[in-house]
N, CA, C and O atoms as CSV, one atom per row, in Angstrom:
chain,resi,resn,atom,element,x,y,z
A,1,UNK,N,N,0.917,-1.408,0.134
A,1,UNK,CA,C,0.000,-0.098,0.063
A,1,UNK,C,C,0.614,1.173,-0.067
A,1,UNK,O,O,1.759,1.203,0.384
A,2,UNK,N,N,0.093,2.472,-0.662
A,2,UNK,CA,C,1.196,3.546,-0.640
A,2,UNK,C,C,1.362,4.231,0.642
A,2,UNK,O,O,0.410,4.010,1.390
A,3,UNK,N,N,2.040,4.803,1.015
A,3,UNK,CA,C,2.422,5.876,2.073
A,3,UNK,C,C,1.327,6.559,2.579
A,3,UNK,O,O,1.276,6.732,3.797
A,4,UNK,N,N,0.259,7.067,1.716
A,4,UNK,CA,C,-1.089,7.813,2.400
A,4,UNK,C,C,-2.166,6.890,2.968
A,4,UNK,O,O,-2.835,7.021,3.993
A,5,UNK,N,N,-2.166,5.714,1.846
A,5,UNK,CA,C,-3.125,4.707,2.754
A,5,UNK,C,C,-2.668,4.033,3.476
A,5,UNK,O,O,-3.455,3.426,4.202
A,6,UNK,N,N,-1.126,3.773,3.669
A,6,UNK,CA,C,-0.684,3.151,4.882
A,6,UNK,C,C,-1.080,3.928,6.049
A,6,UNK,O,O,-1.615,3.277,6.946
A,7,UNK,N,N,-0.866,5.737,6.313
A,7,UNK,CA,C,-0.957,6.294,7.121
A,7,UNK,C,C,-2.177,6.526,7.922
A,7,UNK,O,O,-2.290,7.038,9.035
A,8,UNK,N,N,-3.342,5.890,6.872
A,8,UNK,CA,C,-4.888,5.904,6.794
A,8,UNK,C,C,-5.224,4.863,7.340
A,8,UNK,O,O,-6.046,5.004,8.245
A,9,UNK,N,N,-4.742,3.420,7.029
A,9,UNK,CA,C,-4.744,2.560,7.548
A,9,UNK,C,C,-4.183,2.560,9.131
A,9,UNK,O,O,-4.982,1.988,9.872
A,10,UNK,N,N,-3.355,2.915,9.608
A,10,UNK,CA,C,-2.708,3.073,10.714
A,10,UNK,C,C,-3.481,3.609,11.715
A,10,UNK,O,O,-3.496,3.210,12.879
A,11,UNK,N,N,-4.332,4.809,11.108
A,11,UNK,CA,C,-5.136,5.397,12.193
A,11,UNK,C,C,-6.721,4.801,12.090
A,11,UNK,O,O,-7.643,5.304,12.733
A,12,UNK,N,N,-6.865,3.798,11.294
A,12,UNK,CA,C,-8.064,3.332,11.600
A,12,UNK,C,C,-7.957,1.840,12.550
A,12,UNK,O,O,-8.879,1.553,13.314
A,13,UNK,N,N,-6.908,1.069,12.430
A,13,UNK,CA,C,-6.718,-0.160,13.006
A,13,UNK,C,C,-6.910,-0.144,14.461
A,13,UNK,O,O,-7.698,-0.968,14.926
A,14,UNK,N,N,-6.198,0.819,15.393
A,14,UNK,CA,C,-6.465,1.354,16.514
A,14,UNK,C,C,-8.233,1.881,17.206
A,14,UNK,O,O,-8.698,1.846,18.345
A,15,UNK,N,N,-8.742,2.284,16.021
A,15,UNK,CA,C,-10.348,2.720,16.013
A,15,UNK,C,C,-11.020,1.718,15.794
A,15,UNK,O,O,-12.084,1.579,16.396
A,16,UNK,N,N,-10.580,0.765,14.885
A,16,UNK,CA,C,-11.766,-0.856,14.979
A,16,UNK,C,C,-11.764,-1.342,15.903
A,16,UNK,O,O,-12.793,-1.743,16.445
A,17,UNK,N,N,-10.133,-1.513,16.576
A,17,UNK,CA,C,-9.812,-2.319,17.652
A,17,UNK,C,C,-10.416,-1.635,19.199
A,17,UNK,O,O,-10.631,-2.324,20.196
A,18,UNK,N,N,-10.596,-0.313,19.127
A,18,UNK,CA,C,-10.966,0.198,20.193
A,18,UNK,C,C,-13.138,0.045,20.166
A,18,UNK,O,O,-13.838,0.042,21.179
A,19,UNK,N,N,-13.630,-0.052,18.760
A,19,UNK,CA,C,-14.681,-0.656,19.364
A,19,UNK,C,C,-15.283,-1.878,19.642
A,19,UNK,O,O,-16.351,-2.220,20.149
A,20,UNK,N,N,-13.862,-2.711,18.958
A,20,UNK,CA,C,-14.053,-4.342,19.364
A,20,UNK,C,C,-13.965,-4.516,20.690
A,20,UNK,O,O,-14.907,-4.971,21.339
A,21,UNK,N,N,-12.658,-4.118,21.298
A,21,UNK,CA,C,-12.520,-3.767,22.695
A,21,UNK,C,C,-13.980,-3.376,23.692
A,21,UNK,O,O,-14.333,-4.076,24.641
A,22,UNK,N,N,-14.507,-2.459,23.360
A,22,UNK,CA,C,-15.828,-2.394,23.901
A,22,UNK,C,C,-16.540,-2.937,23.621
A,22,UNK,O,O,-17.378,-2.820,24.515
A,23,UNK,N,N,-17.235,-4.145,22.248
A,23,UNK,CA,C,-18.538,-4.960,22.457
A,23,UNK,C,C,-17.989,-5.960,22.719
A,23,UNK,O,O,-18.905,-6.699,23.080
A,24,UNK,N,N,-16.944,-6.579,22.791
A,24,UNK,CA,C,-16.283,-7.734,23.526
A,24,UNK,C,C,-15.636,-7.474,24.787
A,24,UNK,O,O,-14.970,-8.411,25.227
A,25,UNK,N,N,-15.659,-6.934,25.136
A,25,UNK,CA,C,-15.110,-6.846,26.430
A,25,UNK,C,C,-13.624,-7.077,26.938
A,25,UNK,O,O,-13.202,-7.233,28.084
A,26,UNK,N,N,-12.823,-7.043,25.449
A,26,UNK,CA,C,-11.762,-7.654,25.952
A,26,UNK,C,C,-10.419,-6.711,26.983
A,26,UNK,O,O,-10.058,-5.561,27.233
A,27,UNK,N,N,-10.040,-8.298,27.330
A,27,UNK,CA,C,-8.673,-7.410,28.643
A,27,UNK,C,C,-7.867,-7.426,28.030
A,27,UNK,O,O,-7.294,-6.519,28.633
A,28,UNK,N,N,-6.878,-7.781,26.897
A,28,UNK,CA,C,-5.910,-8.137,26.331
A,28,UNK,C,C,-5.882,-6.451,25.371
A,28,UNK,O,O,-6.832,-5.777,24.973
A,29,UNK,N,N,-4.405,-6.213,25.259
A,29,UNK,CA,C,-4.084,-5.177,23.776
A,29,UNK,C,C,-3.193,-6.243,23.098
A,29,UNK,O,O,-2.024,-6.536,23.349
A,30,UNK,N,N,-3.889,-6.657,22.339
A,30,UNK,CA,C,-2.531,-7.557,21.363
A,30,UNK,C,C,-1.572,-6.952,20.774
A,30,UNK,O,O,-1.589,-5.817,20.298
A,31,UNK,N,N,-0.761,-7.671,20.797
A,31,UNK,CA,C,0.423,-7.365,19.967
A,31,UNK,C,C,0.217,-7.545,18.141
A,31,UNK,O,O,-0.135,-8.624,17.664
A,32,UNK,N,N,0.478,-6.406,17.335
A,32,UNK,CA,C,0.177,-6.332,16.472
A,32,UNK,C,C,1.161,-6.420,15.635
A,32,UNK,O,O,2.016,-5.561,15.854
A,33,UNK,N,N,1.513,-7.477,14.297
A,33,UNK,CA,C,2.655,-7.198,13.523
A,33,UNK,C,C,2.135,-7.153,12.428
A,33,UNK,O,O,1.105,-7.781,12.182
A,34,UNK,N,N,2.745,-6.402,11.558
A,34,UNK,CA,C,2.078,-6.568,9.932
A,34,UNK,C,C,3.502,-7.146,9.402
A,34,UNK,O,O,4.641,-6.731,9.618
A,35,UNK,N,N,3.108,-8.092,8.743
A,35,UNK,CA,C,3.563,-9.209,8.050
A,35,UNK,C,C,4.245,-9.020,6.378
A,35,UNK,O,O,3.443,-9.536,5.600
A,36,UNK,N,N,5.410,-8.468,5.661
A,36,UNK,CA,C,4.990,-8.866,4.616
A,36,UNK,C,C,5.588,-9.725,4.210
A,36,UNK,O,O,6.677,-9.654,4.778
A,37,UNK,N,N,5.583,-10.651,3.467
A,37,UNK,CA,C,5.751,-12.072,2.865
A,37,UNK,C,C,5.661,-12.260,1.722
A,37,UNK,O,O,4.614,-12.755,1.306
A,38,UNK,N,N,7.015,-11.843,0.552
A,38,UNK,CA,C,6.550,-12.200,-0.772
A,38,UNK,C,C,5.814,-13.568,-1.156
A,38,UNK,O,O,4.862,-13.740,-1.917
A,39,UNK,N,N,6.572,-14.525,-0.367
A,39,UNK,CA,C,6.118,-16.006,-0.848
A,39,UNK,C,C,4.640,-16.058,-0.615
A,39,UNK,O,O,3.895,-16.516,-1.481
A,40,UNK,N,N,4.285,-15.698,0.291
A,40,UNK,CA,C,2.812,-15.999,1.002
A,40,UNK,C,C,1.885,-14.842,0.009
A,40,UNK,O,O,0.713,-15.020,-0.323
A,41,UNK,N,N,2.712,-13.668,-0.346
A,41,UNK,CA,C,1.340,-13.038,-1.240
A,41,UNK,C,C,1.063,-13.190,-2.453
A,41,UNK,O,O,0.176,-12.574,-3.043
A,42,UNK,N,N,2.110,-14.379,-3.136
A,42,UNK,CA,C,1.783,-14.803,-4.519
A,42,UNK,C,C,1.226,-16.125,-4.388
A,42,UNK,O,O,0.717,-16.649,-5.379
A,43,UNK,N,N,1.270,-16.843,-3.063
A,43,UNK,CA,C,0.091,-17.783,-2.419
A,43,UNK,C,C,-1.249,-17.698,-2.812
A,43,UNK,O,O,-1.813,-16.893,-2.071
A,44,UNK,N,N,-2.027,-18.178,-3.663
A,44,UNK,CA,C,-3.561,-17.677,-4.145
A,44,UNK,C,C,-4.142,-18.057,-2.819
A,44,UNK,O,O,-4.761,-17.169,-2.233
A,45,UNK,N,N,-4.000,-19.742,-2.002
A,45,UNK,CA,C,-4.407,-19.926,-0.957
A,45,UNK,C,C,-3.732,-19.531,0.718
A,45,UNK,O,O,-4.016,-20.162,1.735
A,46,UNK,N,N,-2.870,-18.432,0.651
A,46,UNK,CA,C,-1.786,-18.068,1.108
A,46,UNK,C,C,-2.460,-17.397,2.727
A,46,UNK,O,O,-3.136,-16.379,2.587
A,47,UNK,N,N,-2.358,-17.722,3.624
A,47,UNK,CA,C,-2.315,-16.713,5.087
A,47,UNK,C,C,-2.815,-15.550,4.854
A,47,UNK,O,O,-2.346,-14.809,3.991
A,48,UNK,N,N,-4.000,-15.189,5.717
A,48,UNK,CA,C,-4.214,-13.922,5.635
A,48,UNK,C,C,-3.842,-13.249,6.892
A,48,UNK,O,O,-3.411,-12.098,6.810
A,49,UNK,N,N,-3.969,-13.909,8.237
A,49,UNK,CA,C,-3.767,-13.466,9.185
A,49,UNK,C,C,-3.780,-14.408,10.239
A,49,UNK,O,O,-4.676,-15.249,10.160
A,50,UNK,N,N,-2.839,-14.499,11.427
A,50,UNK,CA,C,-3.246,-15.446,12.287
A,50,UNK,C,C,-3.553,-14.963,13.798
A,50,UNK,O,O,-3.366,-13.780,14.084
A,51,UNK,N,N,-3.988,-15.807,14.691
A,51,UNK,CA,C,-3.685,-15.337,16.404
A,51,UNK,C,C,-2.977,-16.329,16.991
A,51,UNK,O,O,-3.186,-17.529,16.818
A,52,UNK,N,N,-2.057,-15.806,17.752
A,52,UNK,CA,C,-1.308,-16.395,18.543
A,52,UNK,C,C,-1.299,-16.365,20.066
A,52,UNK,O,O,-0.791,-15.542,20.827
A,53,UNK,N,N,-2.230,-17.858,20.400
A,53,UNK,CA,C,-2.338,-17.367,21.932
A,53,UNK,C,C,-1.438,-17.349,22.771
A,53,UNK,O,O,-1.686,-16.662,23.762
A,54,UNK,N,N,0.008,-18.106,22.733
A,54,UNK,CA,C,1.127,-17.856,23.197
A,54,UNK,C,C,1.753,-16.252,23.880
A,54,UNK,O,O,2.357,-15.911,24.897
A,55,UNK,N,N,1.303,-15.698,22.880
A,55,UNK,CA,C,2.079,-14.495,22.927
A,55,UNK,C,C,0.768,-13.567,23.011
A,55,UNK,O,O,0.986,-12.357,22.950
A,56,UNK,N,N,-0.711,-14.031,23.159
A,56,UNK,CA,C,-1.537,-12.858,22.599
A,56,UNK,C,C,-1.356,-11.729,21.269
A,56,UNK,O,O,-1.614,-10.527,21.332
A,57,UNK,N,N,-0.908,-12.381,20.221
A,57,UNK,CA,C,-0.311,-11.732,19.188
A,57,UNK,C,C,-1.396,-11.973,17.956
A,57,UNK,O,O,-2.003,-12.987,17.613
A,58,UNK,N,N,-1.388,-10.622,17.434
A,58,UNK,CA,C,-2.455,-11.205,16.009
A,58,UNK,C,C,-1.279,-10.671,14.740
A,58,UNK,O,O,-0.632,-9.626,14.814
A,59,UNK,N,N,-1.213,-11.610,13.669
A,59,UNK,CA,C,-0.284,-10.979,12.681
A,59,UNK,C,C,-1.244,-11.218,11.827
A,59,UNK,O,O,-1.964,-12.197,11.631
A,60,UNK,N,N,-1.111,-9.731,11.137
A,60,UNK,CA,C,-1.786,-9.746,9.663
A,60,UNK,C,C,-0.537,-9.855,8.334
A,60,UNK,O,O,0.615,-9.438,8.452
A,61,UNK,N,N,-0.899,-10.273,7.551
A,61,UNK,CA,C,-0.023,-10.612,6.215
A,61,UNK,C,C,-0.785,-9.384,5.504
A,61,UNK,O,O,-2.000,-9.327,5.317
A,62,UNK,N,N,0.549,-8.021,5.001
A,62,UNK,CA,C,-0.473,-7.103,4.672
A,62,UNK,C,C,-0.105,-6.784,3.016
A,62,UNK,O,O,-0.814,-6.044,2.334
A,63,UNK,N,N,1.228,-7.530,2.447
A,63,UNK,CA,C,1.293,-7.216,1.222
A,63,UNK,C,C,0.602,-7.953,-0.001
A,63,UNK,O,O,0.394,-9.160,-0.124
A,64,UNK,N,N,0.374,-7.172,-0.659
A,64,UNK,CA,C,-0.467,-7.131,-1.931
A,64,UNK,C,C,-2.268,-7.270,-1.581
A,64,UNK,O,O,-3.121,-7.614,-2.400
A,65,UNK,N,N,-2.449,-6.970,-0.429
A,65,UNK,CA,C,-3.721,-6.660,0.370
A,65,UNK,C,C,-4.384,-5.525,0.302
A,65,UNK,O,O,-3.794,-4.476,0.560
A,66,UNK,N,N,-5.977,-5.533,-0.125
A,66,UNK,CA,C,-6.831,-4.160,-0.029
A,66,UNK,C,C,-6.744,-3.948,1.697
A,66,UNK,O,O,-7.413,-4.678,2.429
A,67,UNK,N,N,-5.920,-2.958,2.208
A,67,UNK,CA,C,-6.576,-2.490,3.619
A,67,UNK,C,C,-7.477,-3.102,4.253
A,67,UNK,O,O,-7.324,-3.779,5.269
A,68,UNK,N,N,-8.849,-2.799,3.445
A,68,UNK,CA,C,-10.092,-3.021,4.282
A,68,UNK,C,C,-10.441,-4.518,4.284
A,68,UNK,O,O,-11.457,-4.868,4.885
A,69,UNK,N,N,-9.459,-5.684,3.480
A,69,UNK,CA,C,-9.214,-7.013,3.832
A,69,UNK,C,C,-8.686,-7.105,4.792
A,69,UNK,O,O,-9.327,-7.738,5.631
A,70,UNK,N,N,-7.851,-6.789,5.069
A,70,UNK,CA,C,-6.891,-7.126,6.398
A,70,UNK,C,C,-7.319,-6.290,7.743
A,70,UNK,O,O,-6.820,-6.399,8.863
A,71,UNK,N,N,-8.572,-5.272,7.248
A,71,UNK,CA,C,-8.852,-4.416,8.493
A,71,UNK,C,C,-10.126,-5.941,9.287
A,71,UNK,O,O,-10.390,-6.273,10.442
A,72,UNK,N,N,-10.597,-6.477,7.843
A,72,UNK,CA,C,-11.866,-7.727,8.291
A,72,UNK,C,C,-10.709,-8.444,8.784
A,72,UNK,O,O,-10.780,-8.584,10.005
A,73,UNK,N,N,-9.631,-8.966,8.250
A,73,UNK,CA,C,-8.835,-10.314,9.179
A,73,UNK,C,C,-8.451,-10.071,10.706
A,73,UNK,O,O,-8.278,-10.900,11.599
A,74,UNK,N,N,-8.352,-8.374,10.739
A,74,UNK,CA,C,-8.247,-8.453,12.111
A,74,UNK,C,C,-9.159,-8.770,13.000
A,74,UNK,O,O,-9.025,-9.548,13.944
A,75,UNK,N,N,-10.271,-8.047,12.637
A,75,UNK,CA,C,-11.733,-8.191,13.602
A,75,UNK,C,C,-11.722,-9.996,13.757
A,75,UNK,O,O,-11.802,-10.456,14.896
A,76,UNK,N,N,-11.640,-10.758,12.807
A,76,UNK,CA,C,-11.964,-12.179,12.318
A,76,UNK,C,C,-10.433,-12.391,13.714
A,76,UNK,O,O,-10.906,-13.271,14.434
A,77,UNK,N,N,-9.396,-12.124,14.159
A,77,UNK,CA,C,-8.675,-12.392,14.733
A,77,UNK,C,C,-8.944,-11.950,15.852
A,77,UNK,O,O,-8.726,-12.809,16.707
A,78,UNK,N,N,-9.440,-10.705,16.395
A,78,UNK,CA,C,-9.474,-10.261,17.720
A,78,UNK,C,C,-10.716,-11.056,18.137
A,78,UNK,O,O,-10.915,-11.017,19.351
A,79,UNK,N,N,-11.715,-11.862,17.331
A,79,UNK,CA,C,-12.483,-12.738,17.994
A,79,UNK,C,C,-11.626,-13.941,18.631
A,79,UNK,O,O,-11.536,-14.219,19.827
A,80,UNK,N,N,-11.237,-14.355,17.934
A,80,UNK,CA,C,-10.172,-15.221,18.815
A,80,UNK,C,C,-9.636,-14.837,19.900
A,80,UNK,O,O,-9.635,-15.571,20.889
A,81,UNK,N,N,-9.177,-13.815,19.902
A,81,UNK,CA,C,-8.588,-13.542,21.300
A,81,UNK,C,C,-9.877,-13.516,22.199
A,81,UNK,O,O,-9.622,-14.060,23.274
A,82,UNK,N,N,-10.951,-13.146,22.141
A,82,UNK,CA,C,-11.821,-12.742,22.819
A,82,UNK,C,C,-12.223,-14.259,23.302
A,82,UNK,O,O,-12.424,-14.463,24.499
A,83,UNK,N,N,-12.311,-15.088,22.548
A,83,UNK,CA,C,-12.694,-16.510,22.554
A,83,UNK,C,C,-11.580,-17.136,23.400
A,83,UNK,O,O,-11.979,-17.804,24.354
A,84,UNK,N,N,-10.331,-17.046,23.234
A,84,UNK,CA,C,-8.894,-17.211,24.121
A,84,UNK,C,C,-9.169,-16.715,25.658
A,84,UNK,O,O,-8.801,-17.548,26.486
A,85,UNK,N,N,-9.741,-15.525,26.202
A,85,UNK,CA,C,-10.041,-14.731,26.747
A,85,UNK,C,C,-10.920,-15.372,27.735
A,85,UNK,O,O,-10.585,-15.497,28.913
A,86,UNK,N,N,-12.148,-15.816,27.218
A,86,UNK,CA,C,-13.114,-16.507,27.789
A,86,UNK,C,C,-13.052,-17.716,27.876
A,86,UNK,O,O,-13.960,-18.253,28.511
A,87,UNK,N,N,-11.972,-18.588,27.281
A,87,UNK,CA,C,-11.883,-19.899,27.573
A,87,UNK,C,C,-13.035,-20.808,27.081
A,87,UNK,O,O,-13.578,-21.687,27.750
A,88,UNK,N,N,-13.376,-20.392,25.571
A,88,UNK,CA,C,-14.118,-21.133,24.635
A,88,UNK,C,C,-13.272,-21.945,23.337
A,88,UNK,O,O,-12.212,-21.688,22.767
A,89,UNK,N,N,-14.171,-22.916,23.194
A,89,UNK,CA,C,-13.241,-23.631,22.117
A,89,UNK,C,C,-12.135,-24.305,22.261
A,89,UNK,O,O,-11.724,-25.023,21.350
A,90,UNK,N,N,-11.585,-24.194,23.250
A,90,UNK,CA,C,-10.259,-24.466,23.618
A,90,UNK,C,C,-8.722,-23.878,23.161
A,90,UNK,O,O,-7.531,-24.178,23.229
A,91,UNK,N,N,-9.784,-22.644,22.560
A,91,UNK,CA,C,-8.475,-22.083,22.040
A,91,UNK,C,C,-7.391,-21.434,22.998
A,91,UNK,O,O,-7.595,-20.800,24.034
A,92,UNK,N,N,-6.116,-21.770,22.355
A,92,UNK,CA,C,-4.883,-21.830,23.418
A,92,UNK,C,C,-4.390,-22.904,23.816
A,92,UNK,O,O,-3.180,-23.120,23.868
A,93,UNK,N,N,-5.446,-23.846,24.202
A,93,UNK,CA,C,-5.016,-25.347,25.209
A,93,UNK,C,C,-4.267,-26.349,24.096
A,93,UNK,O,O,-3.138,-26.833,24.010
A,94,UNK,N,N,-5.491,-26.408,23.288
A,94,UNK,CA,C,-5.066,-27.591,22.360
A,94,UNK,C,C,-4.868,-27.102,20.660
A,94,UNK,O,O,-5.600,-27.535,19.770
A,95,UNK,N,N,-3.861,-26.231,20.451
A,95,UNK,CA,C,-3.272,-25.830,19.292
A,95,UNK,C,C,-3.299,-27.533,18.434
A,95,UNK,O,O,-3.142,-28.687,18.835
A,96,UNK,N,N,-3.603,-26.854,17.004
A,96,UNK,CA,C,-3.586,-27.854,16.440
A,96,UNK,C,C,-2.559,-27.878,15.258
A,96,UNK,O,O,-2.480,-26.765,14.738
A,97,UNK,N,N,-2.012,-28.512,14.869
A,97,UNK,CA,C,-1.432,-28.458,13.294
A,97,UNK,C,C,-1.577,-28.951,12.240
A,97,UNK,O,O,-0.724,-28.995,11.352
A,98,UNK,N,N,-2.839,-29.452,12.194
A,98,UNK,CA,C,-3.689,-29.842,11.464
A,98,UNK,C,C,-4.360,-28.816,10.322
A,98,UNK,O,O,-5.477,-28.349,10.543
A,99,UNK,N,N,-3.499,-28.418,8.859
A,99,UNK,CA,C,-4.094,-27.482,8.485
A,99,UNK,C,C,-5.598,-27.943,8.230
A,99,UNK,O,O,-6.292,-27.241,7.495
A,100,UNK,N,N,-6.048,-28.919,8.718
A,100,UNK,CA,C,-7.645,-29.038,8.127
A,100,UNK,C,C,-8.615,-28.771,9.365
A,100,UNK,O,O,-9.834,-28.941,9.389
A,101,UNK,N,N,-7.964,-28.412,10.165
A,101,UNK,CA,C,-8.408,-27.806,11.491
A,101,UNK,C,C,-9.912,-27.894,12.144
A,101,UNK,O,O,-10.369,-28.385,13.176
A,102,UNK,N,N,-10.422,-27.213,11.091
A,102,UNK,CA,C,-11.696,-26.072,10.576
A,102,UNK,C,C,-12.308,-27.622,10.497
A,102,UNK,O,O,-13.089,-28.001,11.370
A,103,UNK,N,N,-12.014,-28.266,9.689
A,103,UNK,CA,C,-13.036,-29.240,9.375
A,103,UNK,C,C,-12.819,-30.655,10.629
A,103,UNK,O,O,-13.749,-31.358,11.025
A,104,UNK,N,N,-11.800,-30.747,10.931
A,104,UNK,CA,C,-11.528,-31.885,11.620
A,104,UNK,C,C,-11.887,-31.890,13.125
A,104,UNK,O,O,-12.327,-32.935,13.606
A,105,UNK,N,N,-11.742,-30.871,13.847
A,105,UNK,CA,C,-11.982,-30.616,15.046
A,105,UNK,C,C,-13.112,-29.544,15.449
A,105,UNK,O,O,-13.056,-28.317,15.364
A,106,UNK,N,N,-13.998,-30.244,15.842
A,106,UNK,CA,C,-15.691,-29.979,16.061
A,106,UNK,C,C,-15.682,-28.716,16.932
A,106,UNK,O,O,-16.688,-28.052,16.682
A,107,UNK,N,N,-14.856,-28.111,17.926
A,107,UNK,CA,C,-14.554,-27.055,18.995
A,107,UNK,C,C,-14.300,-25.892,18.131
A,107,UNK,O,O,-14.903,-24.828,17.992
A,108,UNK,N,N,-12.627,-26.670,17.269
A,108,UNK,CA,C,-11.950,-24.998,16.604
A,108,UNK,C,C,-13.376,-24.833,15.409
A,108,UNK,O,O,-13.774,-23.673,15.308
A,109,UNK,N,N,-13.861,-25.511,14.849
A,109,UNK,CA,C,-14.858,-25.389,13.831
A,109,UNK,C,C,-16.114,-24.347,14.081
A,109,UNK,O,O,-16.643,-23.637,13.226
A,110,UNK,N,N,-16.477,-24.453,15.588
A,110,UNK,CA,C,-17.394,-23.317,16.248
A,110,UNK,C,C,-16.898,-22.663,16.278
A,110,UNK,O,O,-17.316,-21.779,15.531
A,111,UNK,N,N,-15.369,-22.218,17.158
A,111,UNK,CA,C,-14.445,-21.153,17.113
A,111,UNK,C,C,-14.246,-20.419,15.859
A,111,UNK,O,O,-14.072,-19.209,16.001
A,112,UNK,N,N,-14.230,-21.017,14.308
A,112,UNK,CA,C,-14.198,-20.237,13.428
A,112,UNK,C,C,-15.489,-20.068,12.796
A,112,UNK,O,O,-15.579,-19.175,11.953
A,113,UNK,N,N,-16.213,-20.572,12.985
A,113,UNK,CA,C,-17.892,-19.870,12.631
A,113,UNK,C,C,-18.059,-18.760,13.391
A,113,UNK,O,O,-18.377,-17.682,12.890
A,114,UNK,N,N,-17.812,-18.973,14.966
A,114,UNK,CA,C,-18.124,-17.608,15.400
A,114,UNK,C,C,-16.995,-16.303,15.209
A,114,UNK,O,O,-17.195,-15.091,15.299
A,115,UNK,N,N,-16.066,-16.866,14.986
A,115,UNK,CA,C,-14.974,-15.640,14.245
A,115,UNK,C,C,-15.603,-14.869,12.559
A,115,UNK,O,O,-15.697,-13.718,12.132
A,116,UNK,N,N,-15.800,-15.736,12.216
A,116,UNK,CA,C,-16.167,-15.487,10.308
A,116,UNK,C,C,-17.374,-14.284,10.697
A,116,UNK,O,O,-17.302,-13.230,10.065
A,117,UNK,N,N,-18.364,-14.422,11.624
A,117,UNK,CA,C,-19.779,-13.824,12.015
A,117,UNK,C,C,-20.187,-12.843,12.687
A,117,UNK,O,O,-21.151,-12.097,12.517
A,118,UNK,N,N,-18.983,-12.901,13.874
A,118,UNK,CA,C,-19.096,-11.702,14.895
A,118,UNK,C,C,-18.007,-10.792,14.062
A,118,UNK,O,O,-18.248,-9.728,13.492
A,119,UNK,N,N,-17.024,-11.330,14.120
A,119,UNK,CA,C,-15.896,-10.355,13.297
A,119,UNK,C,C,-16.298,-9.693,11.834
A,119,UNK,O,O,-16.116,-8.505,11.569
A,120,UNK,N,N,-16.773,-10.492,11.090
A,120,UNK,CA,C,-17.480,-9.735,9.600
A,120,UNK,C,C,-18.459,-8.640,10.700
A,120,UNK,O,O,-18.032,-7.485,10.710
A,121,UNK,N,N,-19.220,-8.802,11.251
A,121,UNK,CA,C,-20.157,-8.317,11.531
A,121,UNK,C,C,-19.773,-7.244,12.332
A,121,UNK,O,O,-20.042,-6.164,11.806
A,122,UNK,N,N,-19.307,-7.178,13.282
A,122,UNK,CA,C,-18.488,-6.140,13.560
A,122,UNK,C,C,-17.760,-4.901,12.912
A,122,UNK,O,O,-17.979,-3.698,13.053
A,123,UNK,N,N,-16.774,-5.613,12.116
A,123,UNK,CA,C,-16.392,-4.787,10.655
A,123,UNK,C,C,-17.494,-3.999,10.278
A,123,UNK,O,O,-17.546,-2.816,10.616
A,124,UNK,N,N,-18.207,-4.428,9.743
A,124,UNK,CA,C,-19.489,-4.108,8.927
A,124,UNK,C,C,-20.104,-3.053,9.502
A,124,UNK,O,O,-20.189,-1.928,9.009
A,125,UNK,N,N,-20.585,-3.450,10.666
A,125,UNK,CA,C,-21.296,-2.182,11.596
A,125,UNK,C,C,-19.984,-1.096,11.624
A,125,UNK,O,O,-20.189,0.074,11.302
A,126,UNK,N,N,-18.783,-1.497,11.980
A,126,UNK,CA,C,-17.964,-0.123,12.033
A,126,UNK,C,C,-17.797,0.213,10.616
A,126,UNK,O,O,-18.238,1.324,10.322
A,127,UNK,N,N,-17.358,-0.353,9.820
A,127,UNK,CA,C,-17.498,-0.009,8.482
A,127,UNK,C,C,-18.743,1.207,7.620
A,127,UNK,O,O,-18.446,2.132,6.864
A,128,UNK,N,N,-19.782,0.885,7.960
A,128,UNK,CA,C,-20.845,1.365,8.423
A,128,UNK,C,C,-20.914,2.657,9.200
A,128,UNK,O,O,-21.278,3.696,8.648
A,129,UNK,N,N,-20.672,2.624,10.097
A,129,UNK,CA,C,-20.287,3.975,10.983
A,129,UNK,C,C,-19.880,5.177,10.793
A,129,UNK,O,O,-20.138,6.248,11.343
A,130,UNK,N,N,-18.951,4.748,9.614
A,130,UNK,CA,C,-17.896,5.578,9.423
A,130,UNK,C,C,-18.091,6.573,7.937
A,130,UNK,O,O,-17.391,7.542,7.644
A,131,UNK,N,N,-19.136,6.066,7.208
A,131,UNK,CA,C,-19.644,6.136,5.697
A,131,UNK,C,C,-21.006,7.421,6.447
A,131,UNK,O,O,-21.843,7.936,5.706
């Protein structure tokens, strides 16, 4: 993203987090890692983001992505932080190395469903409030 877009993105990210933090009553401010990974950006099915329960960090892959999509991914990962803080779905307890965990682990599948629904809706509500 160009310098002006990055500046705007860096202002919006904490604003979005403040709304999510309030709605979910989050107790933790996650460490946020903005990752520029060329190989990942060239992989159509590459990673977009992930939550690491070990250090309560959120990594966002930013190279060659629309800033809006990165913000949406951030909202999704914030739901995983919420799930971890509230001991839901085993987040942070039994991390799986199974690439198909969302299909093979019923609890982690529930976690993903909630993160997609709640994360996307919180993002959409925040986005609509900006218009």
